[in-house]
C-alpha angles and dihedrals in degrees: 000000000000118000091250090058093058123079127200109221139161134214119209130189127170109199127189093257104020142000139220135212117182126182117200146155120245133178118262110267095041116144127225088255090052092052092050091049093047091050089055091221091143092063092051093044110035090174089075113102111185090195089062108022120079123233132204146172115238092341096312114114115239140166128266090243095054116113120244125227131213112290095016121152109212111205128198112207122207121213117272114254091209136014104257093214092053091047090054091048091053093049091048094047114104 
């Protein structure tokens, strides 16, 4: 593979108890799902459910079938335990 055909990417996941950050090289044309699978994050964090959990690249939500670009950081988001707006309202209530 030529150097231009290889992308440097990273996968990040912040779990409730631990987190992972994996840097890897993937071929050009790899999808977000492909990057996650190659990083083997799902084996280290079985609580991740890609059918339920959102994913994004640098904080912008995207789809599992979107292509990644060189230098991308793929992020796996876990569901919120509480609505942040509701939590603030409760704290501010007298």
